[in-house]
N, C-alpha and C positions, 0 to 999 in steps of 0.2 A: 677136182674133189673140194667140197667145203667140209669145217667140221663146226658143229655147234655145239658146246658143252653148257649144260642146263644144270647149273649149281642152284641147291636151296642153301640158305642161310644156315650156320651152324648153331646149336643150340642157345637160347636165350633166355634170360631168367624171368622172372615174373616179380616184380616188386609194388607193394602198395603205392598209388599215386603216382607213378611212372607211366606216361602216356605210351601206347603201344609202340609208336613211331620211335620213342628215344630207348627202348630196351636194350640192354647189354648183353653181350654173350656169356656165359658161366665159364668157368676155367675148362670145364670138359669142352664147351665150345671153341673157345681159343685154341687148343689143342686141336681139336678136330677140323678145323679151318686149315691150321698149318699141315695136316694129314692130307686132307683133300689137294692142297698144292702141290705137295710132294707125289701123291699119285697120279696127278695131270702131268707133271713133269717126266714121273717115271714111265708113262706111256710114251713118253717122247712128243708130247703136243705143246706146243708154243704157242700158246694164245697171244693175239696180237690186238684184241680191242676186249674191254669187259663192259658190257652195258648192265648199270646196277642201279637198283633201288637204294634211293637217299635215305631209308632208314637205317638208324645206327648198328644194328645187327647184320644189315646186308653191306654196309659198308666195311664195317670191320673183319667180315669173313672174307671178302674181297681183298682189303688190305694184307690180311694173314696168307692167303691161298696165293694170290699172285700178285705181289708186292711191287714188281717191276712193269706192270701191263698198264697200258694207258686205259684210263676207266672213265666213263660216259655216266654220269648219274642221271637218272630219268625218273620223274617223277609216277609216271603211268605205271611202272613196276612194282611200285607200292602195293596197290591193289588190283592191278590189272588182269584181267580175264585171259586165257590161250589167245583169243584173237587180236586182242590189242598187244598183246607180248610178241604175236607173230611178226603184226606192223612194224613194231622197232627192229625186227630183224632185217625186214626187208628194206631198211634206209640203210643198212652197213654198206659202207664202200664197198664194190666188187674186188677191189685188191685184198682185202682182207679175207685170210684164207681161214682161220681159227678164231671163232667169237664165243666168248662165254656169258651167260646172260645169269646173273646173279639176284635172285629174287625170293619170292614166298609161295608156300602152296595157298590156296589151290591152283593158281596160275602157272607156275612153273610144271608141276605134275602133268597138269591138263595139257599144255603146249608140247612136252615132252612124249605123252602118251598120243598125241594126235599127230605128232610127226612121224612117230613109229609104228603106230597101230598095235602095239605091244601092250602090255599090263603088267604094271609094277607098283610099288608103292616107294615112297620118296621120304625118307626120316630127316630130321635136320643135318646139315652138313653132308646130305648124298649129290651127287652128281651122275649125269647120265651123258656118255660121248655118243652124238648123233652124226652120222657120216651122211653126205648129200652130193649129188652130182649139179643139182639145181644150183642157178645163181640166187642169191639173197633174194634179190626183187622177185623171183619165181618160186619160191618156196612154198609149199602147201601141205596141209596135211596129207599124210601118207608118203611124202617125198623123201624121208630120211630112214635110215638103218640103225637100230642100235648096236654100237659097237661095245660099249663097255658102261656097267651099271656099278656105281661102287657106293657103299654108305660106310659111315664111320664105325655103325654096329656090328659089322661082318668080322669074323676072328681075321686077324693078320689083313685086314684090308683088302681081300679078294672074293 
């Protein structure tokens, strides 16, 4: 069994003149990123790799949520579509049991929907826990099952 956690960056601010790539998390976003990390650990999940967009808001989300996990920054995640994100997951080493992909909508949402065949929304800071029996290299749309969907907007995080 392998577990893919698809994590959307937490709430980021808009500031005049700040390039999209450099947008910072809001105070709420910082808090939500820490909560997401606590929820992931609370589910008994121990990620051993984070694939992360190099944008400031995704980097900070990963740092706050999963501070002790090896992180691999991949430029492709920044504007990647679901197919491209899946290609990155395919490259994860087979011994990695739990991988996090931290990125942006619409790519991360589309990836989660295509793997699970489910239909849901993905607010900033939300994550989906997807289990699969497939090897990373063999993971295809429909091969995953949605175990948990968490959003910081939910009361008490459930």
